Each structure stands twice: as structure tokens, then as C-alpha cells.
C-alpha positions as CSV (number, residue, x, y, z in Angstrom):
1,M,129.2,161.0,-58.7
2,K,127.9,163.5,-60.8
3,K,129.8,163.9,-64.1
4,K,131.5,167.2,-63.3
5,Q,133.2,165.7,-60.1
6,V,134.2,162.9,-61.9
7,K,135.6,165.0,-64.5
8,F,137.6,166.7,-61.8
9,L,138.9,163.6,-60.1
10,K,139.9,162.5,-63.6
11,Q,141.7,165.6,-64.4
12,L,143.3,165.1,-60.8
13,L,144.5,161.4,-61.6
14,E,145.8,162.1,-64.9
15,T,147.8,165.4,-64.1
16,P,151.4,164.2,-63.1
17,S,152.8,165.0,-59.9
18,P,155.5,162.2,-59.0
19,T,157.1,163.1,-55.5
20,G,159.2,166.3,-55.5
21,F,157.8,167.3,-59.0
22,E,154.4,168.2,-57.6
23,E,154.1,171.6,-59.2
24,P,150.9,170.6,-62.0
25,A,149.1,169.1,-59.5
26,A,150.0,172.0,-57.2
27,A,148.3,174.5,-59.7
28,L,145.9,172.3,-60.5
29,V,144.3,172.6,-56.8
30,R,145.1,176.3,-56.4
31,E,142.6,176.9,-59.9
32,R,140.1,174.6,-58.2
33,L,140.1,176.4,-54.7
34,A,140.7,180.0,-55.9
35,P,136.7,180.7,-55.9
36,V,136.2,179.4,-52.2
37,A,139.3,179.5,-49.8
38,D,139.1,182.9,-48.1
39,E,143.5,182.6,-48.5
40,I,145.6,180.1,-50.6
41,A,149.8,179.7,-50.1
42,T,152.1,177.5,-51.2
43,D,155.5,176.8,-49.3
44,T,158.9,176.1,-50.4
45,M,158.2,172.6,-50.1
46,G,155.5,172.8,-52.7
47,S,152.5,171.7,-50.2
48,V,149.3,174.1,-50.8
49,Q,147.7,175.4,-47.9
50,A,143.9,176.8,-48.4
51,S,141.9,178.4,-45.9
52,L,138.1,178.9,-45.5
53,E,137.7,181.3,-41.9
54,G,135.5,179.6,-39.1
55,A,131.9,181.4,-38.5
56,V,132.2,180.8,-34.3
57,E,134.7,182.7,-32.4
58,G,136.7,180.5,-30.5
59,A,135.5,176.9,-32.3
60,P,138.9,174.6,-32.9
61,S,140.5,175.2,-36.2
62,L,141.0,171.9,-38.8
63,M,143.3,170.7,-40.9
64,L,142.1,168.3,-43.6
65,A,145.4,167.3,-45.4
66,A,146.1,164.6,-48.6
67,H,149.3,164.1,-50.3
68,M,149.1,165.2,-54.3
69,D,152.6,163.3,-54.7
70,E,152.3,159.9,-56.7
71,I,155.1,157.1,-57.2
72,G,157.4,156.9,-60.1
73,L,160.5,156.5,-61.5
74,M,163.6,158.8,-62.2
75,V,166.3,158.9,-64.9
76,T,169.6,157.7,-63.8
77,Y,171.5,157.5,-66.5
78,I,171.2,157.5,-70.7
79,S,173.3,155.0,-72.3
80,D,175.0,155.8,-75.8
81,D,172.3,154.2,-77.7
82,G,169.6,156.4,-76.1
83,F,168.3,154.1,-73.3
84,L,167.4,155.3,-70.1
85,S,168.2,153.6,-67.1
86,V,166.1,154.3,-63.8
87,S,165.4,154.2,-60.3
88,M,162.7,154.3,-58.0
89,L,160.7,157.3,-57.0
90,G,158.5,155.8,-53.8
91,G,157.7,152.2,-53.3
92,V,157.6,150.8,-56.8
93,D,157.4,147.2,-57.3
94,A,159.6,146.3,-60.3
95,A,157.4,143.2,-60.8
96,I,154.8,145.3,-63.2
97,L,157.0,147.3,-65.0
98,P,158.4,144.9,-68.2
99,G,156.2,146.1,-70.9
100,M,154.4,149.0,-69.2
101,R,154.0,152.5,-71.0
102,V,155.3,155.2,-69.3
103,D,155.9,159.3,-69.7
104,V,159.1,160.9,-69.5
105,H,158.6,164.3,-68.0
106,T,161.3,166.4,-69.5
107,A,162.0,170.4,-69.9
108,S,160.8,170.5,-73.6
109,G,157.7,168.2,-72.9
110,V,156.2,164.5,-72.1
111,L,157.7,161.7,-74.4
112,R,156.5,158.4,-74.6
113,G,158.6,155.5,-73.1
114,I,158.5,151.7,-73.0
115,V,159.9,149.8,-70.1
116,G,161.5,147.0,-71.9
117,R,163.2,143.7,-71.2
118,K,164.1,140.7,-73.1
119,P,161.5,138.5,-74.2
120,I,160.5,135.6,-73.1
121,H,162.4,133.2,-75.6
122,L,165.6,134.8,-74.7
123,I,165.4,134.6,-71.4
124,E,166.9,131.4,-69.7
125,P,164.5,128.9,-68.0
126,D,165.7,129.6,-64.4
127,E,165.9,133.3,-64.8
128,R,162.0,133.2,-65.9
129,K,161.4,132.3,-62.2
130,N,163.3,136.0,-60.6
131,V,162.1,139.6,-61.0
132,T,164.2,141.8,-63.3
133,P,165.6,144.5,-60.9
134,I,165.1,147.9,-61.9
135,S,168.6,148.4,-62.3
136,S,168.4,146.1,-65.0
137,L,165.7,147.3,-66.8
138,V,165.8,150.1,-69.4
139,I,163.2,152.4,-71.3
140,D,163.0,152.8,-74.6
141,L,162.0,155.9,-76.3
142,G,162.0,155.3,-79.7
143,L,164.3,158.1,-80.9
144,P,168.0,158.0,-81.9
145,A,170.5,158.5,-79.3
146,K,171.5,162.3,-80.1
147,R,167.8,163.1,-79.9
148,V,167.2,161.4,-76.4
149,K,170.6,163.2,-75.2
150,K,169.4,166.9,-76.3
151,L,165.8,166.3,-74.5
152,V,166.4,164.1,-71.5
153,R,168.3,165.1,-68.8
154,V,169.7,162.8,-65.2
155,G,166.8,163.2,-62.7
156,D,163.9,163.8,-65.3
157,P,161.0,162.5,-64.0
158,I,158.5,159.4,-65.1
159,T,155.1,158.7,-64.7
160,F,152.9,155.4,-65.7
161,G,151.5,156.1,-69.0
162,V,147.8,155.1,-67.9
163,G,144.7,157.0,-67.0
164,F,141.3,157.0,-65.4
165,E,138.5,154.2,-66.2
166,R,135.3,153.7,-64.7
167,F,134.4,149.7,-64.7
168,G,131.9,147.5,-63.3
169,K,129.1,148.7,-60.7
170,N,130.6,152.4,-59.7
171,M,134.1,151.2,-59.6
172,A,137.0,153.2,-60.9
173,V,140.4,152.3,-61.7
174,S,144.0,154.5,-62.4
175,K,147.1,155.4,-61.5
176,C,147.5,157.4,-58.2
177,F,144.5,157.0,-55.9
178,D,147.0,156.8,-53.8
179,D,146.5,159.7,-53.0
180,K,145.1,162.2,-55.7
181,V,141.7,160.7,-54.5
182,G,142.5,162.4,-51.0
183,V,143.3,165.7,-52.9
184,F,139.9,165.2,-54.4
185,I,138.0,165.1,-51.3
186,V,140.2,167.6,-49.6
187,C,138.5,170.2,-52.6
188,R,135.2,168.8,-52.4
189,V,135.1,168.8,-48.2
190,M,136.1,172.7,-48.6
191,E,133.3,173.4,-51.4
192,K,130.8,171.4,-49.1
193,L,131.9,173.6,-46.3
194,A,131.3,176.8,-48.2
195,E,128.0,175.8,-49.3
196,A,127.1,175.0,-45.9
197,G,127.9,178.3,-44.6
198,R,131.3,177.7,-43.2
199,A,132.1,175.4,-40.3
200,P,132.3,177.0,-36.7
201,G,136.0,176.7,-36.7
202,T,138.9,177.4,-39.7
203,F,139.3,175.0,-42.0
204,I,142.4,174.5,-43.6
205,A,142.9,172.2,-47.0
206,V,146.3,170.9,-47.3
207,A,147.7,169.2,-50.6
208,T,150.6,167.9,-49.4
209,T,154.3,166.8,-50.9
210,Q,156.5,163.9,-50.6
211,E,154.5,161.5,-49.0
212,E,155.9,158.8,-50.9
213,I,159.4,159.4,-49.5
214,G,158.5,160.6,-45.8
215,T,155.7,162.6,-45.3
216,R,158.1,165.8,-45.3
217,G,155.1,168.2,-47.0
218,A,152.9,167.0,-44.0
219,M,156.0,167.8,-41.3
220,T,156.0,171.5,-42.7
221,S,152.8,172.3,-43.5
222,A,151.3,171.1,-39.9
223,H,153.8,173.2,-38.3
224,A,153.1,176.6,-40.3
225,V,149.4,175.8,-40.1
226,N,149.2,174.6,-36.5
227,P,145.3,173.6,-36.4
228,D,143.8,172.9,-33.1
229,V,142.8,169.4,-34.8
230,A,143.6,167.6,-37.8
231,L,142.5,164.8,-40.2
232,A,144.8,162.7,-42.6
233,F,143.3,161.4,-45.7
234,D,144.9,158.7,-47.2
235,V,143.8,155.1,-49.2
236,T,144.6,152.0,-47.0
237,H,144.7,147.8,-48.2
238,A,141.6,146.4,-49.3
239,T,141.7,142.7,-48.3
240,D,138.2,141.8,-50.4
241,Y,140.2,139.6,-52.7
242,P,142.0,136.7,-53.4
243,G,145.4,136.2,-51.7
244,I,145.2,138.7,-48.5
245,E,145.3,137.4,-45.1
246,K,142.3,138.5,-42.9
247,T,143.6,137.2,-40.1
248,K,146.9,139.3,-40.4
249,Y,145.9,142.3,-42.1
250,G,141.8,142.8,-41.0
251,K,138.8,142.9,-43.3
252,I,138.6,146.0,-45.6
253,V,135.9,146.0,-48.3
254,C,135.4,147.9,-51.1
255,G,132.1,149.5,-51.0
256,A,131.4,149.1,-47.4
257,G,132.4,152.5,-46.8
258,P,135.2,155.0,-45.2
259,V,137.8,153.2,-42.7
260,I,138.6,154.9,-39.6
261,A,141.9,154.0,-38.1
262,R,142.4,153.5,-34.3
263,G,145.9,153.2,-32.4
264,P,148.4,155.3,-31.0
265,N,149.0,157.5,-34.0
266,I,145.3,158.3,-33.7
267,N,143.9,160.9,-30.9
268,P,141.5,159.0,-29.6
269,V,138.4,162.0,-29.0
270,V,139.3,162.6,-32.8
271,F,138.5,158.4,-33.3
272,D,135.4,158.9,-31.1
273,R,134.0,161.8,-32.9
274,L,134.8,160.2,-36.8
275,V,132.4,157.5,-35.7
276,A,129.7,159.7,-34.2
277,A,129.8,161.7,-37.2
278,A,129.2,158.6,-39.1
279,K,126.2,157.1,-36.6
280,A,124.5,160.8,-37.2
281,E,124.8,160.8,-41.1
282,G,123.8,157.1,-41.2
283,I,127.3,155.9,-43.4
284,P,128.5,152.7,-43.3
285,Y,132.0,152.5,-42.3
286,Q,134.8,150.5,-41.3
287,L,137.4,150.2,-38.7
288,E,141.0,149.3,-38.8
289,A,143.6,148.7,-36.3
290,E,146.9,151.0,-36.4
291,P,149.2,149.4,-33.7
292,S,152.1,151.7,-34.4
293,V,152.9,154.7,-36.3
294,T,151.0,154.8,-39.7
295,G,152.5,155.0,-43.1
296,T,150.6,158.3,-43.8
297,D,150.7,161.9,-43.4
298,A,148.9,161.4,-40.1
299,R,152.4,160.0,-38.2
300,A,153.8,163.6,-39.1
301,I,151.1,165.5,-37.9
302,Q,150.5,164.0,-34.8
303,V,154.1,165.0,-33.8
304,T,154.4,168.3,-34.7
305,R,155.3,170.9,-32.3
306,S,153.9,170.2,-29.0
307,G,151.5,167.6,-30.3
308,I,148.6,168.0,-32.9
309,P,145.1,165.8,-32.0
310,T,145.0,163.5,-35.0
311,G,143.0,161.3,-37.2
312,L,143.1,159.1,-39.7
313,I,140.2,158.2,-42.4
314,S,140.5,156.4,-45.8
315,V,139.2,154.7,-48.4
316,P,140.0,151.1,-49.5
317,L,142.1,150.2,-52.5
318,R,143.1,147.5,-54.4
319,Y,146.8,147.0,-56.1
320,M,148.2,149.6,-54.2
321,H,151.1,150.9,-55.9
322,T,150.2,149.6,-59.3
323,P,149.4,151.2,-62.5
324,T,145.9,149.6,-61.7
325,E,144.7,151.1,-58.4
326,V,140.8,150.5,-57.8
327,V,138.6,152.2,-55.2
328,C,134.6,152.4,-55.3
329,L,133.1,156.0,-55.8
330,D,130.9,155.3,-53.3
331,D,133.5,155.2,-50.7
332,V,134.9,158.4,-52.0
333,E,131.2,160.2,-51.8
334,A,130.4,158.8,-48.3
335,T,134.1,160.0,-47.2
336,I,133.2,163.1,-48.1
337,R,129.9,163.5,-46.3
338,L,131.7,162.0,-43.2
339,I,134.6,164.5,-42.8
340,T,132.3,167.3,-44.0
341,R,129.7,166.2,-40.9
342,F,133.0,166.0,-38.2
343,A,133.9,169.9,-39.4
344,L,130.9,170.9,-38.6
345,D,130.2,169.6,-35.3
346,L,133.5,170.9,-33.9
347,T,132.1,173.7,-31.3
348,P,134.0,176.0,-29.1
349,E,133.9,173.7,-26.1
350,V,135.2,170.4,-27.9
351,S,138.3,169.1,-25.8
352,F,140.8,166.5,-27.4
353,V,142.9,166.0,-24.2
354,P,142.2,162.1,-23.9
355,G,139.9,161.6,-20.8
356,M,140.0,165.1,-19.5
357,G,136.9,166.6,-21.7
358,A,133.6,166.5,-19.8
359,A,132.2,168.4,-22.9
360,Q,133.4,165.6,-25.3
361,D,131.8,162.7,-23.4
362,Q,128.2,164.6,-23.1
363,D,128.8,165.3,-27.2
364,A,129.8,161.8,-27.9
365,K,126.4,160.4,-25.2
366,A,124.2,162.9,-27.5
367,H,125.6,161.1,-30.6
368,G,124.8,157.4,-29.2
369,D,127.2,155.1,-28.7
370,T,130.2,154.7,-30.6
371,E,131.7,151.2,-30.3
372,D,129.9,149.5,-32.7
373,C,130.7,150.0,-36.4
374,A,127.3,150.4,-39.0
């Protein structure tokens, strides 16, 4: 990955956007896509929708969605001593919080805080075995109580106080790769399509809000955009490190390529065309079984209006919903190539009605067999 692209990815990851407070990330997306998009809109949920008009009349429009919200905490109480009590914004694991540095986002600026807990010397032996619940943790701002109460309000959001770093062999670690890496991919695909002279159909890049508490931004964005076909991008659990049961969760490996989901939440024609695009580009890919609804924006998009044919692409992610989420940057670049090819292959005769599209069958044959992954 080129340095200027890594710089943008790092900027996205380190721009705070806890669920319900995504405005800084939204501003960054608008700034990035302004030179490329024909039109950019932001809805009342805060989701950003940028469109690039298609080059071929009648070609299907494609929406690519990724959520820009990250998990975090929210201030629920300020004690007389100036310590903050908090609750979760999204799925936060209480076990990882003690001793962590965090950023408290106030109207007057960011305050560094520490998640405090009694030291091990003062914890009874039996108590040491238990995870301290979030309701029993406090955040120490290192300020006098009077100052804290002047600066902090109940409802202020809090994010993990860590950033992006490269390590190992083309690996990267950061908070909120879930799903800022998706927002990065959405932006890069639009830029790639513009460089290629546009896709046949209109392409709509969407950075959604509030996915972590129920795919809310995807619901409103899909209803407003009403595309002919949609792809949701998110991260998925890598199972390539000790302690993960592959017989239960499948085999998903960092560095082995993008992950294409398959199941009831996924339109089978979209799935087949994603696999065909991967083969056409020589991109290694992985398959993931999703036997029910997915925990992604795909579940909301699929059932919007009269139904939108939807696919789901992910990159493998280790240690999800921690401050040290890990991805392989090779997977990120391969995913950009895959989605770009998928968009360029959407010609007017494509049908997404399962079992009803002769044109799609011919297209699949032209791209070769789609049963085996590379």
C-alpha cells in the first residue's frame, strides 16, 4: 500500500467517531470524495452518500456501504470527587478496560482519561478471578472535581486512546478497523472507478452511522438511495490464532484474501458475480457461511423497500472490538480490486432475481466455474 494511502487510512482510524457522534469522520469522507464525486449528501442520521454517475444507460446502480461508527463509552455520572462513571456505546468487553487510556470528547475539547481499578494488591483473591463490570469502573481525568464538572457533561462520548501502527509483515494494528477500514475501501473504490472512466452504472459510496447499535444508518441510507444492487463491507473474525474453534467458526486467515459471505442474507447472483470477479482478477478469496442474518449493514439493506439484492465482503480481523484490532494490508488492497472489478462488470442485461436470469448464467460461464475458491 502506498504511503499516501496509508496516511489516509491512519487519519480515518484516528479520527474519533463513536456511535452517534460520527460527525468528524463524516467531514473527512466528504473532504476526501469532494474532488471525485458528482454529488455528496449527508442525511439527518449523519450518513454520507457520494455518487458517481454511470457511463452506460440502463446499467444497474451499485451502493457500497461501510459503517464509520466505532465502539466506545459514554459518561453516565460525575462523582463529587470528579470521577466518571460510564456505560457502553456498542459492544465493549469490560475485561479489556482496566488500565486503558481513553479520550473523553467534550464541548471544549478532548480530555485524556485513565480507566481506573483497584490494584491487584487490594483485590481479594476470589475477586481477582472476576471481570470488573463496567458499572464498577471509573475514569480518572487527573483534574480537580470542580474542573471536571465544568468541562464534562453526562452523555459525552469516550474512545480508546490509541492509534494506528504497522508491524510484522504488512500487518497493521489500531482501534476501530471495525469498520473504518471499510470506509477507506469505499473511498478508494470510488476513486478507482473514476480513474477507470466510471462504472457502467451509477456508483454510490455510503459511509453509514450507528451500525454498532443496530445498523440504523444503513436502514435510512438504503431507503433513500434505493440502488439496484448493494454491497456491504465489514470486517469478520479471523480464526487463525490460538483458541478459536474452526469447526464452529470456519477457517478465516489474515493475508489469504477478502472474505465473501454466503447465506440467506446474501443474494446468490451477487455472490456468484463476486466470486467471478475475484477469479477474473486473480484475487485469492475466502468463503464464509452466514446461515442467518449477518451482524452487518447487509441485514438492513437486503430488506429495504421491496428488497435490494445484497452481497457482503469482509477482511479478516483479529481481536475484534479491542483497542488492538489487526488486519493484513494485502487483504485491504485485494478487496479494493475485487469490488472495483465487480462494479465494472455490471452491465444493463444483468438480472439479480435468483434462478431467473439467463444473462447472468451466461456471464457466470464466461468468467468460469465459481464453485472453488482460489
